[in-house]
C-alpha positions as CSV (number, residue, x, y, z in Angstrom):
1,M,2.2,-7.6,11.3
2,H,2.5,-4.3,9.3
3,V,3.2,-3.4,5.3
4,E,3.9,-0.2,3.6
5,V,1.8,0.2,0.5
6,R,2.0,2.9,-2.2
7,V,-0.3,3.1,-5.2
8,F,0.8,5.2,-8.3
9,A,-0.9,7.2,-11.0
10,T,-4.5,6.0,-12.1
11,L,-4.6,3.5,-9.1
12,R,-4.6,6.7,-6.8
13,R,-8.1,7.2,-7.5
14,H,-9.3,4.1,-5.8
15,L,-7.7,5.5,-2.2
16,P,-8.7,9.2,-2.5
17,D,-7.7,9.8,0.7
18,L,-4.1,8.9,0.4
19,G,-2.0,11.9,-1.4
20,I,0.6,11.7,-4.0
21,G,3.5,9.5,-2.5
22,E,1.9,8.7,0.6
23,A,2.5,5.5,1.9
24,H,-0.7,3.2,3.6
25,V,0.3,1.2,6.8
26,L,-2.0,-1.8,6.9
27,E,-1.9,-4.3,9.4
28,V,-2.1,-8.0,8.0
29,G,-2.0,-11.6,9.3
30,A,0.2,-14.2,8.5
31,G,0.1,-15.9,5.0
32,T,-1.4,-12.5,3.4
33,T,-0.3,-12.7,-0.1
34,L,0.0,-9.5,-2.4
35,A,-2.8,-10.3,-4.3
36,A,-5.1,-9.9,-1.2
37,I,-3.8,-6.9,-0.5
38,R,-4.7,-5.6,-3.8
39,D,-8.1,-6.9,-3.5
40,G,-8.7,-5.6,0.1
41,L,-7.4,-2.3,-1.2
42,G,-10.2,-2.5,-4.0
43,L,-7.8,-2.1,-6.9
44,P,-9.1,-3.8,-9.7
45,P,-6.5,-6.9,-11.0
46,E,-7.0,-5.8,-14.5
47,E,-5.8,-2.3,-13.5
48,V,-2.6,-3.2,-11.4
49,K,0.1,-4.4,-14.0
50,V,3.3,-4.5,-11.7
51,V,3.6,-5.3,-7.9
52,I,7.0,-4.7,-6.4
53,R,8.1,-5.5,-3.0
54,N,11.1,-4.3,-1.3
55,H,12.7,-2.6,-4.5
56,S,12.0,-5.5,-6.8
57,Q,9.0,-7.1,-8.9
58,A,7.0,-9.9,-7.0
59,D,4.5,-12.3,-7.9
60,W,1.0,-12.1,-6.6
61,D,1.2,-15.2,-4.3
62,D,4.1,-14.0,-2.6
63,M,3.4,-13.7,1.2
64,V,4.2,-10.5,3.0
65,E,6.6,-10.3,6.0
66,E,6.9,-7.4,8.9
67,G,8.1,-4.3,7.2
68,D,7.9,-5.0,3.6
69,R,7.3,-2.3,1.3
70,I,4.7,-2.7,-1.6
71,A,4.0,-0.6,-4.6
72,F,1.2,-1.2,-7.1
73,V,1.7,0.0,-10.4
74,P,-0.6,0.7,-13.3
75,A,0.3,-0.1,-17.3
76,V,1.9,3.3,-18.4
77,A,2.2,4.2,-22.2
78,G,3.7,7.1,-23.7
79,G,4.7,8.3,-27.0
């Protein structure tokens, strides 16, 4: 099955070939979790604070489905 993945802000440095706002289409097997995708992309768990699946916050052990849109978001701070 195929899922669409986006990474934001400081996480983009782990996927340098991916342009700003570009999606990375991955082929994954049945039973693949969001944590497995994060790890497979080489995103350090301590840097990814939120995972969004189909426009809603998700849990790391959620399994993906065909066509899911996934976004990995780092911690952000401002003042």
